[in-house]
PDBQT receptor file of N, H, CA, C and O in Angstrom, charges set to zero:
ATOM      1  N   MET A   1      80.074  53.246  73.123  1.00  0.00    +0.000 N 
ATOM      2  CA  MET A   1      80.837  54.185  73.902  1.00  0.00    +0.000 C 
ATOM      3  C   MET A   1      79.917  54.939  74.840  1.00  0.00    +0.000 C 
ATOM      4  O   MET A   1      78.732  55.129  74.566  1.00  0.00    +0.000 OA
ATOM      5  N   SER A   2      80.486  55.359  75.942  1.00  0.00    +0.000 N 
ATOM      6  H   SER A   2      81.448  55.204  76.165  1.00  0.00    +0.000 HD
ATOM      7  CA  SER A   2      79.701  56.151  76.879  1.00  0.00    +0.000 C 
ATOM      8  C   SER A   2      79.654  57.598  76.420  1.00  0.00    +0.000 C 
ATOM      9  O   SER A   2      80.418  58.013  75.548  1.00  0.00    +0.000 OA
ATOM     10  N   SER A   3      78.761  58.348  77.008  1.00  0.00    +0.000 N 
ATOM     11  H   SER A   3      78.140  58.012  77.716  1.00  0.00    +0.000 HD
ATOM     12  CA  SER A   3      78.631  59.751  76.617  1.00  0.00    +0.000 C 
ATOM     13  C   SER A   3      79.906  60.521  76.946  1.00  0.00    +0.000 C 
ATOM     14  O   SER A   3      80.308  61.411  76.198  1.00  0.00    +0.000 OA
ATOM     15  N   THR A   4      80.535  60.180  78.058  1.00  0.00    +0.000 N 
ATOM     16  H   THR A   4      80.208  59.456  78.666  1.00  0.00    +0.000 HD
ATOM     17  CA  THR A   4      81.778  60.855  78.442  1.00  0.00    +0.000 C 
ATOM     18  C   THR A   4      82.880  60.568  77.436  1.00  0.00    +0.000 C 
ATOM     19  O   THR A   4      83.628  61.470  77.060  1.00  0.00    +0.000 OA
ATOM     20  N   THR A   5      82.985  59.322  76.998  1.00  0.00    +0.000 N 
ATOM     21  H   THR A   5      82.377  58.589  77.303  1.00  0.00    +0.000 HD
ATOM     22  CA  THR A   5      83.997  58.954  76.006  1.00  0.00    +0.000 C 
ATOM     23  C   THR A   5      83.761  59.700  74.704  1.00  0.00    +0.000 C 
ATOM     24  O   THR A   5      84.705  60.197  74.089  1.00  0.00    +0.000 OA
ATOM     25  N   ASP A   6      82.509  59.779  74.283  1.00  0.00    +0.000 N 
ATOM     26  H   ASP A   6      81.743  59.376  74.782  1.00  0.00    +0.000 HD
ATOM     27  CA  ASP A   6      82.187  60.516  73.056  1.00  0.00    +0.000 C 
ATOM     28  C   ASP A   6      82.589  61.981  73.186  1.00  0.00    +0.000 C 
ATOM     29  O   ASP A   6      83.154  62.561  72.259  1.00  0.00    +0.000 OA
ATOM     30  N   LYS A   7      82.298  62.573  74.333  1.00  0.00    +0.000 N 
ATOM     31  H   LYS A   7      81.839  62.103  75.086  1.00  0.00    +0.000 HD
ATOM     32  CA  LYS A   7      82.621  63.986  74.541  1.00  0.00    +0.000 C 
ATOM     33  C   LYS A   7      84.138  64.215  74.539  1.00  0.00    +0.000 C 
ATOM     34  O   LYS A   7      84.619  65.187  73.956  1.00  0.00    +0.000 OA
ATOM     35  N   ILE A   8      84.889  63.318  75.191  1.00  0.00    +0.000 N 
ATOM     36  H   ILE A   8      84.498  62.528  75.664  1.00  0.00    +0.000 HD
ATOM     37  CA  ILE A   8      86.350  63.452  75.251  1.00  0.00    +0.000 C 
ATOM     38  C   ILE A   8      86.958  63.291  73.859  1.00  0.00    +0.000 C 
ATOM     39  O   ILE A   8      87.792  64.095  73.442  1.00  0.00    +0.000 OA
ATOM     40  N   LYS A   9      86.539  62.254  73.150  1.00  0.00    +0.000 N 
ATOM     41  H   LYS A   9      85.862  61.601  73.489  1.00  0.00    +0.000 HD
ATOM     42  CA  LYS A   9      87.058  62.040  71.795  1.00  0.00    +0.000 C 
ATOM     43  C   LYS A   9      86.673  63.203  70.882  1.00  0.00    +0.000 C 
ATOM     44  O   LYS A   9      87.460  63.615  70.030  1.00  0.00    +0.000 OA
ATOM     45  N   GLY A  10      85.477  63.721  71.061  1.00  0.00    +0.000 N 
ATOM     46  H   GLY A  10      84.838  63.385  71.753  1.00  0.00    +0.000 HD
ATOM     47  CA  GLY A  10      85.039  64.857  70.264  1.00  0.00    +0.000 C 
ATOM     48  C   GLY A  10      85.898  66.088  70.509  1.00  0.00    +0.000 C 
ATOM     49  O   GLY A  10      86.298  66.777  69.571  1.00  0.00    +0.000 OA
ATOM     50  N   ALA A  11      86.177  66.356  71.776  1.00  0.00    +0.000 N 
ATOM     51  H   ALA A  11      85.853  65.797  72.538  1.00  0.00    +0.000 HD
ATOM     52  CA  ALA A  11      87.011  67.511  72.116  1.00  0.00    +0.000 C 
ATOM     53  C   ALA A  11      88.428  67.341  71.562  1.00  0.00    +0.000 C 
ATOM     54  O   ALA A  11      89.028  68.299  71.073  1.00  0.00    +0.000 OA
ATOM     55  N   ALA A  12      88.955  66.122  71.641  1.00  0.00    +0.000 N 
ATOM     56  H   ALA A  12      88.468  65.345  72.038  1.00  0.00    +0.000 HD
ATOM     57  CA  ALA A  12      90.294  65.854  71.115  1.00  0.00    +0.000 C 
ATOM     58  C   ALA A  12      90.325  66.052  69.599  1.00  0.00    +0.000 C 
ATOM     59  O   ALA A  12      91.260  66.655  69.073  1.00  0.00    +0.000 OA
ATOM     60  N   ASN A  13      89.320  65.551  68.903  1.00  0.00    +0.000 N 
ATOM     61  H   ASN A  13      88.560  65.061  69.330  1.00  0.00    +0.000 HD
ATOM     62  CA  ASN A  13      89.271  65.717  67.451  1.00  0.00    +0.000 C 
ATOM     63  C   ASN A  13      89.110  67.186  67.056  1.00  0.00    +0.000 C 
ATOM     64  O   ASN A  13      89.700  67.637  66.074  1.00  0.00    +0.000 OA
ATOM     65  N   GLU A  14      88.321  67.917  67.815  1.00  0.00    +0.000 N 
ATOM     66  H   GLU A  14      87.843  67.551  68.613  1.00  0.00    +0.000 HD
ATOM     67  CA  GLU A  14      88.184  69.345  67.526  1.00  0.00    +0.000 C 
ATOM     68  C   GLU A  14      89.517  70.060  67.678  1.00  0.00    +0.000 C 
ATOM     69  O   GLU A  14      89.907  70.853  66.821  1.00  0.00    +0.000 OA
ATOM     70  N   ALA A  15      90.216  69.776  68.774  1.00  0.00    +0.000 N 
ATOM     71  H   ALA A  15      89.899  69.132  69.470  1.00  0.00    +0.000 HD
ATOM     72  CA  ALA A  15      91.503  70.426  69.025  1.00  0.00    +0.000 C 
ATOM     73  C   ALA A  15      92.533  70.061  67.954  1.00  0.00    +0.000 C 
ATOM     74  O   ALA A  15      93.250  70.927  67.453  1.00  0.00    +0.000 OA
ATOM     75  N   LEU A  16      92.600  68.781  67.611  1.00  0.00    +0.000 N 
ATOM     76  H   LEU A  16      92.017  68.078  68.019  1.00  0.00    +0.000 HD
ATOM     77  CA  LEU A  16      93.546  68.353  66.574  1.00  0.00    +0.000 C 
ATOM     78  C   LEU A  16      93.191  68.965  65.221  1.00  0.00    +0.000 C 
ATOM     79  O   LEU A  16      94.074  69.359  64.458  1.00  0.00    +0.000 OA
ATOM     80  N   GLY A  17      91.918  69.041  64.937  1.00  0.00    +0.000 N 
ATOM     81  H   GLY A  17      91.201  68.721  65.557  1.00  0.00    +0.000 HD
ATOM     82  CA  GLY A  17      91.478  69.646  63.687  1.00  0.00    +0.000 C 
ATOM     83  C   GLY A  17      91.860  71.113  63.598  1.00  0.00    +0.000 C 
ATOM     84  O   GLY A  17      92.314  71.581  62.554  1.00  0.00    +0.000 OA
ATOM     85  N   LYS A  18      91.676  71.840  64.699  1.00  0.00    +0.000 N 
ATOM     86  H   LYS A  18      91.307  71.459  65.547  1.00  0.00    +0.000 HD
ATOM     87  CA  LYS A  18      92.050  73.256  64.714  1.00  0.00    +0.000 C 
ATOM     88  C   LYS A  18      93.561  73.411  64.558  1.00  0.00    +0.000 C 
ATOM     89  O   LYS A  18      94.030  74.315  63.866  1.00  0.00    +0.000 OA
ATOM     90  N   ALA A  19      94.316  72.528  65.201  1.00  0.00    +0.000 N 
ATOM     91  H   ALA A  19      93.936  71.793  65.763  1.00  0.00    +0.000 HD
ATOM     92  CA  ALA A  19      95.776  72.577  65.084  1.00  0.00    +0.000 C 
ATOM     93  C   ALA A  19      96.216  72.323  63.641  1.00  0.00    +0.000 C 
ATOM     94  O   ALA A  19      97.076  73.027  63.111  1.00  0.00    +0.000 OA
ATOM     95  N   LYS A  20      95.617  71.314  63.020  1.00  0.00    +0.000 N 
ATOM     96  H   LYS A  20      94.919  70.743  63.451  1.00  0.00    +0.000 HD
ATOM     97  CA  LYS A  20      95.950  71.013  61.625  1.00  0.00    +0.000 C 
ATOM     98  C   LYS A  20      95.635  72.209  60.725  1.00  0.00    +0.000 C 
ATOM     99  O   LYS A  20      96.410  72.542  59.828  1.00  0.00    +0.000 OA
ATOM    100  N   GLN A  21      94.506  72.842  60.971  1.00  0.00    +0.000 N 
ATOM    101  H   GLN A  21      93.877  72.572  61.700  1.00  0.00    +0.000 HD
ATOM    102  CA  GLN A  21      94.143  74.009  60.164  1.00  0.00    +0.000 C 
ATOM    103  C   GLN A  21      95.162  75.133  60.356  1.00  0.00    +0.000 C 
ATOM    104  O   GLN A  21      95.545  75.804  59.397  1.00  0.00    +0.000 OA
ATOM    105  N   GLY A  22      95.592  75.330  61.587  1.00  0.00    +0.000 N 
ATOM    106  H   GLY A  22      95.281  74.785  62.366  1.00  0.00    +0.000 HD
ATOM    107  CA  GLY A  22      96.582  76.366  61.865  1.00  0.00    +0.000 C 
ATOM    108  C   GLY A  22      97.908  76.085  61.178  1.00  0.00    +0.000 C 
ATOM    109  O   GLY A  22      98.522  76.981  60.598  1.00  0.00    +0.000 OA
ATOM    110  N   ILE A  23      98.344  74.838  61.248  1.00  0.00    +0.000 N 
ATOM    111  H   ILE A  23      97.846  74.110  61.719  1.00  0.00    +0.000 HD
ATOM    112  CA  ILE A  23      99.592  74.454  60.584  1.00  0.00    +0.000 C 
ATOM    113  C   ILE A  23      99.430  74.588  59.073  1.00  0.00    +0.000 C 
ATOM    114  O   ILE A  23     100.349  75.032  58.384  1.00  0.00    +0.000 OA
ATOM    115  N   GLY A  24      98.276  74.208  58.565  1.00  0.00    +0.000 N 
ATOM    116  H   GLY A  24      97.530  73.848  59.124  1.00  0.00    +0.000 HD
ATOM    117  CA  GLY A  24      97.998  74.347  57.147  1.00  0.00    +0.000 C 
ATOM    118  C   GLY A  24      98.029  75.799  56.698  1.00  0.00    +0.000 C 
ATOM    119  O   GLY A  24      98.500  76.106  55.602  1.00  0.00    +0.000 OA
ATOM    120  N   ASP A  25      97.526  76.699  57.548  1.00  0.00    +0.000 N 
ATOM    121  H   ASP A  25      97.144  76.450  58.438  1.00  0.00    +0.000 HD
ATOM    122  CA  ASP A  25      97.563  78.130  57.228  1.00  0.00    +0.000 C 
ATOM    123  C   ASP A  25      99.006  78.631  57.159  1.00  0.00    +0.000 C 
ATOM    124  O   ASP A  25      99.383  79.347  56.231  1.00  0.00    +0.000 OA
ATOM    125  N   VAL A  26      99.802  78.246  58.150  1.00  0.00    +0.000 N 
ATOM    126  H   VAL A  26      99.496  77.664  58.904  1.00  0.00    +0.000 HD
ATOM    127  CA  VAL A  26     101.185  78.706  58.229  1.00  0.00    +0.000 C 
ATOM    128  C   VAL A  26     102.014  78.186  57.058  1.00  0.00    +0.000 C 
ATOM    129  O   VAL A  26     102.854  78.901  56.510  1.00  0.00    +0.000 OA
ATOM    130  N   THR A  27     101.768  76.936  56.684  1.00  0.00    +0.000 N 
ATOM    131  H   THR A  27     101.086  76.355  57.128  1.00  0.00    +0.000 HD
ATOM    132  CA  THR A  27     102.562  76.308  55.625  1.00  0.00    +0.000 C 
ATOM    133  C   THR A  27     101.912  76.421  54.241  1.00  0.00    +0.000 C 
ATOM    134  O   THR A  27     102.440  75.894  53.261  1.00  0.00    +0.000 OA
ATOM    135  N   ASN A  28     100.781  77.100  54.161  1.00  0.00    +0.000 N 
ATOM    136  H   ASN A  28     100.351  77.528  54.957  1.00  0.00    +0.000 HD
ATOM    137  CA  ASN A  28     100.020  77.206  52.903  1.00  0.00    +0.000 C 
ATOM    138  C   ASN A  28      99.700  75.835  52.308  1.00  0.00    +0.000 C 
ATOM    139  O   ASN A  28      99.794  75.630  51.097  1.00  0.00    +0.000 OA
ATOM    140  N   ASN A  29      99.322  74.908  53.177  1.00  0.00    +0.000 N 
ATOM    141  H   ASN A  29      99.245  75.074  54.160  1.00  0.00    +0.000 HD
ATOM    142  CA  ASN A  29      98.995  73.546  52.767  1.00  0.00    +0.000 C 
ATOM    143  C   ASN A  29      97.475  73.386  52.807  1.00  0.00    +0.000 C 
ATOM    144  O   ASN A  29      96.885  73.168  53.865  1.00  0.00    +0.000 OA
ATOM    145  N   ASP A  30      96.859  73.500  51.637  1.00  0.00    +0.000 N 
ATOM    146  H   ASP A  30      97.338  73.678  50.778  1.00  0.00    +0.000 HD
ATOM    147  CA  ASP A  30      95.392  73.422  51.554  1.00  0.00    +0.000 C 
ATOM    148  C   ASP A  30      94.861  72.058  51.966  1.00  0.00    +0.000 C 
ATOM    149  O   ASP A  30      93.788  71.964  52.562  1.00  0.00    +0.000 OA
ATOM    150  N   LYS A  31      95.603  71.001  51.654  1.00  0.00    +0.000 N 
ATOM    151  H   LYS A  31      96.475  71.078  51.170  1.00  0.00    +0.000 HD
ATOM    152  CA  LYS A  31      95.160  69.652  52.020  1.00  0.00    +0.000 C 
ATOM    153  C   LYS A  31      95.095  69.514  53.542  1.00  0.00    +0.000 C 
ATOM    154  O   LYS A  31      94.136  68.952  54.070  1.00  0.00    +0.000 OA
ATOM    155  N   LEU A  32      96.100  70.017  54.243  1.00  0.00    +0.000 N 
ATOM    156  H   LEU A  32      96.879  70.473  53.814  1.00  0.00    +0.000 HD
ATOM    157  CA  LEU A  32      96.112  69.927  55.700  1.00  0.00    +0.000 C 
ATOM    158  C   LEU A  32      94.995  70.766  56.306  1.00  0.00    +0.000 C 
ATOM    159  O   LEU A  32      94.382  70.367  57.297  1.00  0.00    +0.000 OA
ATOM    160  N   LYS A  33      94.729  71.928  55.714  1.00  0.00    +0.000 N 
ATOM    161  H   LYS A  33      95.227  72.252  54.909  1.00  0.00    +0.000 HD
ATOM    162  CA  LYS A  33      93.616  72.761  56.188  1.00  0.00    +0.000 C 
ATOM    163  C   LYS A  33      92.288  72.024  56.035  1.00  0.00    +0.000 C 
ATOM    164  O   LYS A  33      91.447  72.057  56.933  1.00  0.00    +0.000 OA
ATOM    165  N   ALA A  34      92.106  71.363  54.900  1.00  0.00    +0.000 N 
ATOM    166  H   ALA A  34      92.789  71.337  54.171  1.00  0.00    +0.000 HD
ATOM    167  CA  ALA A  34      90.860  70.625  54.653  1.00  0.00    +0.000 C 
ATOM    168  C   ALA A  34      90.729  69.451  55.609  1.00  0.00    +0.000 C 
ATOM    169  O   ALA A  34      89.646  69.200  56.139  1.00  0.00    +0.000 OA
ATOM    170  N   GLU A  35      91.829  68.724  55.834  1.00  0.00    +0.000 N 
ATOM    171  H   GLU A  35      92.708  68.928  55.404  1.00  0.00    +0.000 HD
ATOM    172  CA  GLU A  35      91.795  67.605  56.784  1.00  0.00    +0.000 C 
ATOM    173  C   GLU A  35      91.450  68.110  58.178  1.00  0.00    +0.000 C 
ATOM    174  O   GLU A  35      90.674  67.482  58.899  1.00  0.00    +0.000 OA
ATOM    175  N   GLY A  36      92.023  69.235  58.548  1.00  0.00    +0.000 N 
ATOM    176  H   GLY A  36      92.653  69.745  57.962  1.00  0.00    +0.000 HD
ATOM    177  CA  GLY A  36      91.741  69.818  59.861  1.00  0.00    +0.000 C 
ATOM    178  C   GLY A  36      90.293  70.218  60.016  1.00  0.00    +0.000 C 
ATOM    179  O   GLY A  36      89.685  69.989  61.062  1.00  0.00    +0.000 OA
ATOM    180  N   ALA A  37      89.740  70.813  58.978  1.00  0.00    +0.000 N 
ATOM    181  H   ALA A  37      90.233  70.999  58.129  1.00  0.00    +0.000 HD
ATOM    182  CA  ALA A  37      88.335  71.221  59.031  1.00  0.00    +0.000 C 
ATOM    183  C   ALA A  37      87.424  69.998  59.163  1.00  0.00    +0.000 C 
ATOM    184  O   ALA A  37      86.453  70.015  59.920  1.00  0.00    +0.000 OA
ATOM    185  N   ALA A  38      87.746  68.944  58.421  1.00  0.00    +0.000 N 
ATOM    186  H   ALA A  38      88.535  68.931  57.806  1.00  0.00    +0.000 HD
ATOM    187  CA  ALA A  38      86.946  67.719  58.496  1.00  0.00    +0.000 C 
ATOM    188  C   ALA A  38      87.055  67.089  59.882  1.00  0.00    +0.000 C 
ATOM    189  O   ALA A  38      86.059  66.624  60.437  1.00  0.00    +0.000 OA
ATOM    190  N   GLN A  39      88.256  67.074  60.436  1.00  0.00    +0.000 N 
ATOM    191  H   GLN A  39      89.065  67.452  59.985  1.00  0.00    +0.000 HD
ATOM    192  CA  GLN A  39      88.441  66.481  61.760  1.00  0.00    +0.000 C 
ATOM    193  C   GLN A  39      87.734  67.298  62.833  1.00  0.00    +0.000 C 
ATOM    194  O   GLN A  39      87.185  66.743  63.784  1.00  0.00    +0.000 OA
ATOM    195  N   GLU A  40      87.750  68.615  62.678  1.00  0.00    +0.000 N 
ATOM    196  H   GLU A  40      88.196  69.066  61.905  1.00  0.00    +0.000 HD
ATOM    197  CA  GLU A  40      87.042  69.465  63.629  1.00  0.00    +0.000 C 
ATOM    198  C   GLU A  40      85.537  69.193  63.589  1.00  0.00    +0.000 C 
ATOM    199  O   GLU A  40      84.889  69.109  64.632  1.00  0.00    +0.000 OA
ATOM    200  N   LEU A  41      84.990  69.058  62.389  1.00  0.00    +0.000 N 
ATOM    201  H   LEU A  41      85.516  69.126  61.541  1.00  0.00    +0.000 HD
ATOM    202  CA  LEU A  41      83.558  68.744  62.259  1.00  0.00    +0.000 C 
ATOM    203  C   LEU A  41      83.232  67.381  62.857  1.00  0.00    +0.000 C 
ATOM    204  O   LEU A  41      82.192  67.206  63.492  1.00  0.00    +0.000 OA
ATOM    205  N   LYS A  42      84.132  66.413  62.649  1.00  0.00    +0.000 N 
ATOM    206  H   LYS A  42      84.977  66.556  62.133  1.00  0.00    +0.000 HD
ATOM    207  CA  LYS A  42      83.931  65.089  63.245  1.00  0.00    +0.000 C 
ATOM    208  C   LYS A  42      83.882  65.207  64.764  1.00  0.00    +0.000 C 
ATOM    209  O   LYS A  42      83.049  64.579  65.417  1.00  0.00    +0.000 OA
ATOM    210  N   GLY A  43      84.772  66.010  65.314  1.00  0.00    +0.000 N 
ATOM    211  H   GLY A  43      85.448  66.520  64.784  1.00  0.00    +0.000 HD
ATOM    212  CA  GLY A  43      84.800  66.207  66.765  1.00  0.00    +0.000 C 
ATOM    213  C   GLY A  43      83.527  66.842  67.285  1.00  0.00    +0.000 C 
ATOM    214  O   GLY A  43      83.008  66.451  68.331  1.00  0.00    +0.000 OA
ATOM    215  N   LYS A  44      83.027  67.825  66.549  1.00  0.00    +0.000 N 
ATOM    216  H   LYS A  44      83.449  68.143  65.700  1.00  0.00    +0.000 HD
ATOM    217  CA  LYS A  44      81.780  68.473  66.963  1.00  0.00    +0.000 C 
ATOM    218  C   LYS A  44      80.627  67.476  66.938  1.00  0.00    +0.000 C 
ATOM    219  O   LYS A  44      79.767  67.487  67.818  1.00  0.00    +0.000 OA
ATOM    220  N   ALA A  45      80.617  66.617  65.923  1.00  0.00    +0.000 N 
ATOM    221  H   ALA A  45      81.316  66.608  65.207  1.00  0.00    +0.000 HD
ATOM    222  CA  ALA A  45      79.570  65.595  65.830  1.00  0.00    +0.000 C 
ATOM    223  C   ALA A  45      79.669  64.610  66.988  1.00  0.00    +0.000 C 
ATOM    224  O   ALA A  45      78.654  64.231  67.572  1.00  0.00    +0.000 OA
ATOM    225  N   GLN A  46      80.894  64.194  67.322  1.00  0.00    +0.000 N 
ATOM    226  H   GLN A  46      81.718  64.502  66.848  1.00  0.00    +0.000 HD
ATOM    227  CA  GLN A  46      81.074  63.267  68.445  1.00  0.00    +0.000 C 
ATOM    228  C   GLN A  46      80.595  63.905  69.746  1.00  0.00    +0.000 C 
ATOM    229  O   GLN A  46      79.952  63.247  70.564  1.00  0.00    +0.000 OA
ATOM    230  N   GLY A  47      80.907  65.176  69.935  1.00  0.00    +0.000 N 
ATOM    231  H   GLY A  47      81.430  65.711  69.271  1.00  0.00    +0.000 HD
ATOM    232  CA  GLY A  47      80.448  65.873  71.137  1.00  0.00    +0.000 C 
ATOM    233  C   GLY A  47      78.936  65.939  71.210  1.00  0.00    +0.000 C 
ATOM    234  O   GLY A  47      78.352  65.794  72.285  1.00  0.00    +0.000 OA
ATOM    235  N   THR A  48      78.303  66.157  70.072  1.00  0.00    +0.000 N 
ATOM    236  H   THR A  48      78.777  66.274  69.199  1.00  0.00    +0.000 HD
ATOM    237  CA  THR A  48      76.846  66.213  70.007  1.00  0.00    +0.000 C 
ATOM    238  C   THR A  48      76.238  64.849  70.346  1.00  0.00    +0.000 C 
ATOM    239  O   THR A  48      75.225  64.767  71.041  1.00  0.00    +0.000 OA
ATOM    240  N   VAL A  49      76.863  63.791  69.851  1.00  0.00    +0.000 N 
ATOM    241  H   VAL A  49      77.685  63.858  69.286  1.00  0.00    +0.000 HD
ATOM    242  CA  VAL A  49      76.395  62.435  70.176  1.00  0.00    +0.000 C 
ATOM    243  C   VAL A  49      76.502  62.199  71.682  1.00  0.00    +0.000 C 
ATOM    244  O   VAL A  49      75.592  61.642  72.296  1.00  0.00    +0.000 OA
ATOM    245  N   GLY A  50      77.620  62.626  72.270  1.00  0.00    +0.000 N 
ATOM    246  H   GLY A  50      78.360  63.078  71.771  1.00  0.00    +0.000 HD
ATOM    247  CA  GLY A  50      77.793  62.482  73.714  1.00  0.00    +0.000 C 
ATOM    248  C   GLY A  50      76.741  63.247  74.492  1.00  0.00    +0.000 C 
ATOM    249  O   GLY A  50      76.219  62.751  75.490  1.00  0.00    +0.000 OA
ATOM    250  N   ASP A  51      76.425  64.457  74.040  1.00  0.00    +0.000 N 
ATOM    251  H   ASP A  51      76.849  64.860  73.228  1.00  0.00    +0.000 HD
ATOM    252  CA  ASP A  51      75.380  65.252  74.700  1.00  0.00    +0.000 C 
ATOM    253  C   ASP A  51      74.024  64.565  74.596  1.00  0.00    +0.000 C 
ATOM    254  O   ASP A  51      73.254  64.543  75.556  1.00  0.00    +0.000 OA
ATOM    255  N   ALA A  52      73.742  64.009  73.427  1.00  0.00    +0.000 N 
ATOM    256  H   ALA A  52      74.368  64.027  72.648  1.00  0.00    +0.000 HD
ATOM    257  CA  ALA A  52      72.464  63.319  73.231  1.00  0.00    +0.000 C 
ATOM    258  C   ALA A  52      72.365  62.092  74.132  1.00  0.00    +0.000 C 
ATOM    259  O   ALA A  52      71.319  61.837  74.729  1.00  0.00    +0.000 OA
ATOM    260  N   LYS A  53      73.454  61.334  74.229  1.00  0.00    +0.000 N 
ATOM    261  H   LYS A  53      74.304  61.540  73.744  1.00  0.00    +0.000 HD
ATOM    262  CA  LYS A  53      73.447  60.159  75.103  1.00  0.00    +0.000 C 
ATOM    263  C   LYS A  53      73.210  60.564  76.555  1.00  0.00    +0.000 C 
ATOM    264  O   LYS A  53      72.481  59.890  77.282  1.00  0.00    +0.000 OA
ATOM    265  N   SER A  54      73.826  61.663  76.972  1.00  0.00    +0.000 N 
ATOM    266  H   SER A  54      74.418  62.211  76.381  1.00  0.00    +0.000 HD
ATOM    267  CA  SER A  54      73.625  62.150  78.338  1.00  0.00    +0.000 C 
ATOM    268  C   SER A  54      72.172  62.536  78.575  1.00  0.00    +0.000 C 
ATOM    269  O   SER A  54      71.604  62.241  79.626  1.00  0.00    +0.000 OA
ATOM    270  N   ALA A  55      71.581  63.195  77.595  1.00  0.00    +0.000 N 
ATOM    271  H   ALA A  55      72.043  63.435  76.741  1.00  0.00    +0.000 HD
ATOM    272  CA  ALA A  55      70.188  63.622  77.727  1.00  0.00    +0.000 C 
ATOM    273  C   ALA A  55      69.253  62.428  77.819  1.00  0.00    +0.000 C 
ATOM    274  O   ALA A  55      68.322  62.418  78.624  1.00  0.00    +0.000 OA
ATOM    275  N   VAL A  56      69.507  61.416  76.986  1.00  0.00    +0.000 N 
ATOM    276  H   VAL A  56      70.263  61.423  76.333  1.00  0.00    +0.000 HD
ATOM    277  CA  VAL A  56      68.666  60.214  77.017  1.00  0.00    +0.000 C 
ATOM    278  C   VAL A  56      68.811  59.509  78.358  1.00  0.00    +0.000 C 
ATOM    279  O   VAL A  56      67.822  59.070  78.945  1.00  0.00    +0.000 OA
ATOM    280  N   LYS A  57      70.038  59.400  78.839  1.00  0.00    +0.000 N 
ATOM    281  H   LYS A  57      70.842  59.756  78.362  1.00  0.00    +0.000 HD
ATOM    282  CA  LYS A  57      70.263  58.732  80.127  1.00  0.00    +0.000 C 
ATOM    283  C   LYS A  57      69.572  59.488  81.260  1.00  0.00    +0.000 C 
ATOM    284  O   LYS A  57      68.960  58.877  82.136  1.00  0.00    +0.000 OA
ATOM    285  N   SER A  58      69.671  60.821  81.243  1.00  0.00    +0.000 N 
ATOM    286  H   SER A  58      70.168  61.318  80.531  1.00  0.00    +0.000 HD
ATOM    287  CA  SER A  58      69.005  61.623  82.268  1.00  0.00    +0.000 C 
ATOM    288  C   SER A  58      67.497  61.428  82.217  1.00  0.00    +0.000 C 
ATOM    289  O   SER A  58      66.844  61.306  83.254  1.00  0.00    +0.000 OA
ATOM    290  N   ALA A  59      66.953  61.400  81.020  1.00  0.00    +0.000 N 
ATOM    291  H   ALA A  59      67.483  61.499  80.178  1.00  0.00    +0.000 HD
ATOM    292  CA  ALA A  59      65.511  61.244  80.876  1.00  0.00    +0.000 C 
ATOM    293  C   ALA A  59      65.055  59.876  81.352  1.00  0.00    +0.000 C 
ATOM    294  O   ALA A  59      64.020  59.762  82.008  1.00  0.00    +0.000 OA
ATOM    295  N   THR A  60      65.821  58.829  81.029  1.00  0.00    +0.000 N 
ATOM    296  H   THR A  60      66.663  58.921  80.496  1.00  0.00    +0.000 HD
ATOM    297  CA  THR A  60      65.429  57.486  81.440  1.00  0.00    +0.000 C 
ATOM    298  C   THR A  60      65.625  57.274  82.933  1.00  0.00    +0.000 C 
ATOM    299  O   THR A  60      64.896  56.503  83.557  1.00  0.00    +0.000 OA
ATOM    300  N   ASP A  61      66.608  57.957  83.503  1.00  0.00    +0.000 N 
ATOM    301  H   ASP A  61      67.200  58.583  82.996  1.00  0.00    +0.000 HD
ATOM    302  CA  ASP A  61      66.823  57.845  84.947  1.00  0.00    +0.000 C 
ATOM    303  C   ASP A  61      65.664  58.441  85.744  1.00  0.00    +0.000 C 
ATOM    304  O   ASP A  61      65.398  58.019  86.870  1.00  0.00    +0.000 OA
ATOM    305  N   LYS A  62      64.977  59.420  85.157  1.00  0.00    +0.000 N 
ATOM    306  H   LYS A  62      65.194  59.762  84.243  1.00  0.00    +0.000 HD
ATOM    307  CA  LYS A  62      63.860  60.066  85.826  1.00  0.00    +0.000 C 
ATOM    308  C   LYS A  62      62.586  59.227  85.794  1.00  0.00    +0.000 C 
ATOM    309  O   LYS A  62      61.643  59.489  86.541  1.00  0.00    +0.000 OA
ATOM    310  N   LEU A  63      62.564  58.219  84.927  1.00  0.00    +0.000 N 
ATOM    311  H   LEU A  63      63.330  58.007  84.320  1.00  0.00    +0.000 HD
ATOM    312  CA  LEU A  63      61.356  57.395  84.798  1.00  0.00    +0.000 C 
ATOM    313  C   LEU A  63      61.230  56.395  85.910  1.00  0.00    +0.000 C 
ATOM    314  O   LEU A  63      60.268  55.628  85.945  1.00  0.00    +0.000 OA
TER     315      LEU A  63
């Protein structure tokens, strides 16, 4: 995947994770809150991977 794709998927997973956590809070559903937290962390990791890919590409382009 490209760095942009990683960043987009990461942002989407973060948003969905936060939404799940919010719905879990409203409905007192601990399982949904946990799934949301895990999905949010996955999104943050994907975003970090995208940032790293961008940094590597920038560094190699300068060579």
